[in-house]
C-alpha positions as CSV (number, residue, x, y, z in Angstrom):
1,X,-0.3,0.0,0.0
2,X,2.8,2.7,0.9
3,X,6.5,2.6,0.9
4,X,8.2,3.7,4.3
5,X,9.9,6.9,4.4
6,X,10.8,10.1,6.2
7,X,8.7,13.2,5.3
8,X,9.6,16.8,5.5
9,X,9.3,18.7,9.1
10,X,7.9,22.3,9.7
11,X,11.1,23.9,8.2
12,X,10.3,23.5,4.5
13,X,10.4,26.4,2.6
14,X,7.6,27.6,0.9
15,X,9.9,27.7,-2.5
16,X,10.8,24.3,-1.9
17,X,6.8,23.3,-1.5
18,X,6.0,25.4,-4.9
19,X,8.3,23.3,-6.1
20,X,7.2,19.6,-5.1
21,X,3.2,20.8,-6.0
22,X,4.5,21.6,-9.3
23,X,6.7,18.6,-10.1
24,X,3.5,16.5,-8.6
25,X,1.0,17.7,-10.7
26,X,3.0,17.6,-14.0
27,X,3.7,13.8,-12.9
28,X,0.3,12.8,-11.8
29,X,-1.2,14.4,-15.4
30,X,1.3,12.6,-17.1
31,X,0.1,9.5,-15.8
32,X,-3.3,9.8,-16.0
33,X,-2.8,11.3,-19.5
34,X,-1.8,8.3,-20.7
35,X,-4.0,6.2,-18.7
36,X,-7.4,8.3,-19.9
37,X,-5.8,8.4,-23.5
38,X,-6.4,4.5,-24.2
39,X,-2.8,3.5,-22.3
40,X,-3.3,-0.1,-22.0
41,X,-2.4,-2.6,-19.3
42,X,0.6,-4.3,-19.7
43,X,0.4,-8.3,-20.0
44,X,3.1,-9.9,-18.3
45,X,3.5,-13.7,-20.9
46,X,6.9,-15.0,-19.9
47,X,6.0,-17.6,-17.3
48,X,7.3,-17.4,-14.0
49,X,8.2,-20.2,-11.4
50,X,5.9,-19.7,-7.9
51,X,8.3,-18.0,-5.2
52,X,8.2,-17.9,-1.4
53,X,8.1,-14.3,-0.6
54,X,8.4,-10.7,-2.5
55,X,11.9,-10.9,-2.3
56,X,12.2,-13.8,-4.6
57,X,10.2,-12.6,-6.5
58,X,11.6,-9.4,-7.2
59,X,15.1,-11.6,-7.5
60,X,13.5,-13.7,-10.0
61,X,11.9,-11.4,-12.2
62,X,15.1,-9.0,-12.7
63,X,17.6,-12.4,-13.5
64,X,15.2,-13.9,-15.8
65,X,12.9,-10.9,-17.8
66,X,10.5,-8.0,-16.5
67,X,7.5,-9.7,-18.5
68,X,6.9,-12.1,-16.5
69,X,3.8,-13.2,-15.4
70,X,3.1,-15.8,-12.3
71,X,2.3,-19.5,-14.3
72,X,-0.6,-20.4,-15.6
73,X,-1.8,-17.0,-15.7
74,X,-2.8,-14.8,-18.7
75,X,-3.4,-17.5,-21.1
76,X,-6.2,-16.4,-23.5
77,X,-6.7,-19.3,-25.0
78,X,-8.2,-20.8,-21.3
79,X,-11.8,-21.4,-21.7
80,X,-13.7,-21.9,-18.3
81,X,-15.6,-24.4,-17.5
82,X,-19.1,-25.1,-15.9
83,X,-17.5,-25.7,-12.7
84,X,-15.3,-22.2,-12.5
85,X,-17.7,-20.6,-14.9
86,X,-16.1,-16.9,-14.2
87,X,-12.4,-16.1,-15.3
88,X,-10.3,-14.7,-11.7
89,X,-8.8,-11.4,-12.3
90,X,-6.1,-10.2,-10.3
91,X,-4.5,-6.7,-9.4
92,X,-1.3,-6.4,-7.3
93,X,-0.6,-3.8,-4.9
94,X,1.4,-0.4,-5.1
95,X,4.7,0.0,-6.6
96,X,4.7,-3.8,-7.7
97,X,3.8,-6.1,-10.5
98,X,1.9,-9.0,-11.3
99,X,4.3,-11.3,-10.4
100,X,5.9,-9.4,-7.5
101,X,2.2,-10.4,-5.4
102,X,1.1,-13.3,-7.3
103,X,3.7,-15.9,-8.0
104,X,2.3,-18.0,-5.4
105,X,-1.1,-17.0,-5.5
106,X,-1.8,-17.7,-9.4
107,X,-1.0,-20.8,-9.7
108,X,-2.5,-22.4,-6.7
109,X,-5.7,-20.5,-8.5
110,X,-4.9,-22.2,-12.4
111,X,-3.8,-25.4,-10.4
112,X,-8.1,-25.4,-9.2
113,X,-8.9,-24.6,-12.4
114,X,-9.9,-21.3,-12.7
115,X,-8.7,-19.4,-16.1
116,X,-6.4,-16.6,-14.3
117,X,-5.6,-13.2,-15.6
118,X,-2.6,-11.0,-14.1
119,X,-2.2,-7.2,-15.9
120,X,0.4,-4.5,-15.1
121,X,-1.8,-1.5,-14.4
122,X,-1.2,2.7,-13.2
123,X,2.9,2.6,-14.5
124,X,4.1,5.5,-15.8
125,X,5.1,5.0,-20.3
126,X,7.9,3.0,-19.5
127,X,7.9,2.3,-16.2
128,X,9.7,-1.2,-14.6
129,X,7.0,-0.9,-11.4
130,X,3.4,-0.5,-11.3
131,X,0.4,0.6,-9.2
132,X,1.9,4.2,-9.2
133,X,-0.4,6.8,-10.9
134,X,-3.5,7.9,-10.4
135,X,-5.9,5.3,-8.8
136,X,-9.5,6.6,-10.9
137,X,-7.7,6.5,-14.0
138,X,-6.2,3.0,-13.1
139,X,-9.5,1.5,-11.8
140,X,-10.9,2.7,-15.8
141,X,-7.8,1.1,-17.3
142,X,-8.6,-2.0,-15.3
143,X,-11.6,-2.3,-16.6
144,X,-10.4,-2.2,-19.9
145,X,-8.8,-5.1,-19.6
146,X,-11.6,-6.8,-17.7
147,X,-13.5,-6.7,-20.5
148,X,-11.0,-7.8,-23.2
149,X,-10.7,-11.1,-20.6
150,X,-14.3,-10.9,-21.4
151,X,-14.8,-10.7,-24.8
152,X,-11.6,-13.2,-25.3
153,X,-12.8,-16.0,-22.9
154,X,-16.2,-16.3,-23.4
155,X,-17.2,-15.8,-20.2
156,X,-20.4,-13.6,-18.8
157,X,-18.5,-12.3,-15.7
158,X,-15.1,-12.8,-13.9
159,X,-14.5,-12.9,-10.3
160,X,-12.1,-10.1,-8.8
161,X,-9.3,-10.1,-6.6
162,X,-6.7,-7.5,-5.2
163,X,-4.5,-6.7,-3.1
164,X,-3.6,-3.6,-1.5
165,X,-4.3,-0.5,-3.5
166,X,-6.1,-3.7,-6.3
167,X,-8.8,-4.0,-3.7
168,X,-9.3,-0.2,-3.8
169,X,-8.7,-0.3,-7.8
170,X,-10.8,-2.9,-8.5
171,X,-13.6,-1.6,-6.2
172,X,-13.8,1.9,-8.1
173,X,-14.5,-0.5,-11.2
174,X,-16.8,-1.8,-10.1
175,X,-18.9,0.2,-8.1
176,X,-18.7,3.2,-9.8
177,X,-17.5,2.6,-13.4
178,X,-19.8,0.3,-14.1
179,X,-18.6,-3.0,-13.4
180,X,-20.9,-4.5,-11.1
181,X,-23.0,-6.2,-14.5
182,X,-19.2,-7.8,-15.2
183,X,-18.2,-8.9,-11.6
184,X,-19.6,-11.9,-9.8
185,X,-17.2,-11.8,-7.1
186,X,-14.9,-9.4,-5.7
187,X,-12.4,-10.0,-2.9
188,X,-10.3,-7.7,-1.3
189,X,-6.4,-8.8,0.1
190,X,-5.5,-6.7,3.0
191,X,-7.9,-3.7,1.6
192,X,-7.3,-0.3,2.2
193,X,-11.0,0.0,2.3
194,X,-10.6,3.5,4.0
195,X,-7.5,3.9,3.9
196,X,-4.9,4.0,6.7
197,X,-3.1,6.4,9.3
198,X,0.2,4.5,9.0
199,X,0.7,4.8,12.8
200,X,-0.4,8.8,13.4
201,X,1.9,10.2,10.3
202,X,-0.8,10.6,7.6
203,X,-2.8,13.4,9.5
204,X,-0.3,14.8,10.5
205,X,1.5,14.7,7.2
206,X,-1.9,15.8,6.0
207,X,-1.8,19.1,8.2
208,X,1.9,20.4,7.3
209,X,1.8,22.3,3.9
210,X,3.9,20.5,1.3
211,X,4.3,17.3,3.0
212,X,1.9,14.9,0.9
213,X,3.8,16.3,-2.1
214,X,6.6,16.2,-0.8
215,X,5.5,12.2,0.0
216,X,4.4,11.8,-3.4
217,X,7.7,12.9,-4.8
218,X,10.1,9.7,-3.4
219,X,6.8,7.4,-3.6
220,X,4.0,8.0,-5.4
221,X,0.8,9.1,-6.1
222,X,-1.2,6.0,-5.6
223,X,0.6,5.9,-2.0
224,X,-0.5,10.1,-1.3
225,X,-3.9,9.1,-2.2
226,X,-4.2,6.2,-0.4
227,X,-4.3,7.7,3.4
228,X,-7.6,8.0,5.5
229,X,-9.3,11.4,4.5
230,X,-7.9,11.7,1.1
231,X,-10.0,13.0,-1.6
232,X,-9.6,9.9,-3.6
233,X,-11.1,7.5,-0.9
234,X,-13.6,9.6,0.2
235,X,-14.9,9.4,-4.0
236,X,-14.4,5.8,-3.8
237,X,-16.6,5.4,-0.6
238,X,-19.1,8.3,-2.0
239,X,-22.7,6.7,-1.9
240,X,-21.6,3.3,0.4
241,X,-18.5,0.9,0.2
242,X,-20.9,-1.7,-2.1
243,X,-23.5,-1.7,-4.7
244,X,-26.1,-4.5,-5.2
245,X,-25.3,-7.8,-7.5
246,X,-22.3,-8.1,-6.3
247,X,-20.7,-10.4,-3.3
248,X,-18.2,-9.1,-1.5
249,X,-15.4,-10.4,0.5
250,X,-12.5,-8.6,2.4
251,X,-9.7,-10.8,4.5
252,X,-7.5,-8.8,6.8
253,X,-5.2,-8.9,9.3
254,X,-5.7,-7.4,12.9
255,X,-1.6,-6.9,13.1
256,X,-2.0,-5.3,9.2
257,X,1.3,-2.8,9.1
258,X,-0.1,-0.7,6.9
259,X,-3.6,-0.3,7.6
260,X,-4.6,1.2,10.9
261,X,-6.8,1.2,12.8
262,X,-7.8,-2.3,11.4
263,X,-11.3,-1.3,11.0
264,X,-10.1,0.8,8.3
265,X,-10.3,-2.7,6.3
266,X,-13.6,-3.6,7.2
267,X,-16.4,-2.9,4.1
268,X,-19.6,-1.5,6.1
269,X,-22.2,-2.4,3.0
270,X,-25.1,-4.9,3.3
271,X,-24.5,-7.9,2.5
272,X,-20.5,-7.4,2.8
273,X,-18.3,-10.3,4.5
274,X,-15.2,-9.2,6.5
275,X,-12.8,-12.2,7.6
276,X,-10.0,-11.2,10.3
277,X,-7.2,-13.7,9.5
278,X,-6.8,-14.0,13.7
279,X,-10.0,-14.7,14.2
280,X,-9.6,-17.6,11.7
281,X,-6.3,-18.7,12.9
282,X,-5.5,-17.4,16.3
283,X,-2.1,-18.0,15.8
284,X,-1.3,-16.9,12.1
285,X,0.2,-13.2,12.4
286,X,0.6,-12.4,9.1
287,X,0.4,-8.9,8.2
288,X,0.0,-6.5,5.2
289,X,2.9,-7.5,2.8
290,X,3.1,-11.2,3.8
291,X,-0.9,-11.8,2.9
292,X,0.0,-13.0,-0.4
293,X,2.3,-15.3,0.0
294,X,1.2,-17.0,3.6
295,X,-0.6,-20.5,2.9
296,X,-3.5,-20.1,4.8
297,X,-4.2,-17.3,3.6
298,X,-3.9,-18.2,-0.2
299,X,-6.3,-21.3,0.6
300,X,-8.7,-19.6,2.7
301,X,-8.9,-17.3,-0.7
302,X,-9.4,-20.3,-2.5
303,X,-12.6,-20.8,0.1
304,X,-14.5,-17.7,-1.1
305,X,-13.9,-18.3,-4.8
306,X,-14.7,-21.8,-5.1
307,X,-16.8,-22.4,-2.3
308,X,-18.0,-26.3,-1.5
309,X,-14.8,-27.5,-3.5
310,X,-12.2,-26.0,-1.5
311,X,-10.1,-27.6,1.2
312,X,-9.7,-26.3,4.3
313,X,-6.8,-23.9,5.5
314,X,-4.3,-25.6,7.6
315,X,-4.1,-23.2,10.8
316,X,0.2,-23.1,11.8
317,X,1.3,-19.9,13.6
318,X,3.5,-17.3,11.4
319,X,5.3,-14.9,13.3
320,X,4.5,-10.9,13.9
321,X,6.8,-9.0,10.8
322,X,6.9,-12.2,8.6
323,X,7.5,-10.7,5.1
324,X,8.6,-7.4,6.0
325,X,12.2,-7.5,5.8
326,X,12.1,-9.5,2.6
327,X,10.1,-6.5,1.1
328,X,12.5,-3.9,2.8
329,X,15.3,-5.7,0.5
330,X,13.4,-6.0,-2.2
331,X,12.3,-2.6,-2.7
332,X,15.7,-0.8,-1.9
333,X,17.8,-3.9,-3.9
């Protein structure tokens, strides 16, 4: 969802603030224009093996091919069967790629019998990392990809699974851009449904002129947009966080490192299911970053997408902080 950086203090000069705002605006316009003008998502096609964590995925992707895809995904020759009539489309998180976030879950869904697709969305032209651009523009871009999946597979609907930012992007598409009639199930893993306060840092940054702009310069526009109370998050949830006709489920952790308060993960719309990892498996202290690599979460997701057929997840202890070192190293190497 976010990258952790040190924000500016009150000593930032007015000139620096003005420069930051100007640069940020130019970057935002460039990215949003690229998406709005019809720039498609990037569809990785080089299959890569399943990985155990973000660092292993990052190393493999760096050493082999930037367009590496989770094994078995993005096969437009796949045709849904009667047991799995809806393709599953996966949306990665902030400053990431389809392979980085879905190298483990993607192949497991393919093995379970689903047609699975995982694009790279929300990147600036020529970027090697994605999920950095304007969230609302990314939602439109993602919607175009859903249309392609439906057209090429012959399916009537898809199921969407979003991790972190991907949950917000896909939910905006469903709720605000006409996606509801094309989607059967929506699942958010570590969903920043109402944004995060980042241990109280986001409200402070929001109160300091120029702080959010400077933060966006060293992270991304998308990262800033996911703060609690941001105009983007207010737009996403305006009029309610769900719409009729779609089955909504969130899977969250009480010890999520990025989304606080924890209650901000849950949807409040009628009929939404909010699954809490520690309520189902108390010794599993998986947080935000490890969510897409935790075997219990992987199997729990399958029970949501394929109820009645998926095996029950096996509960085992997971240490607090698992996956954080790997994310930090991957992001700075």
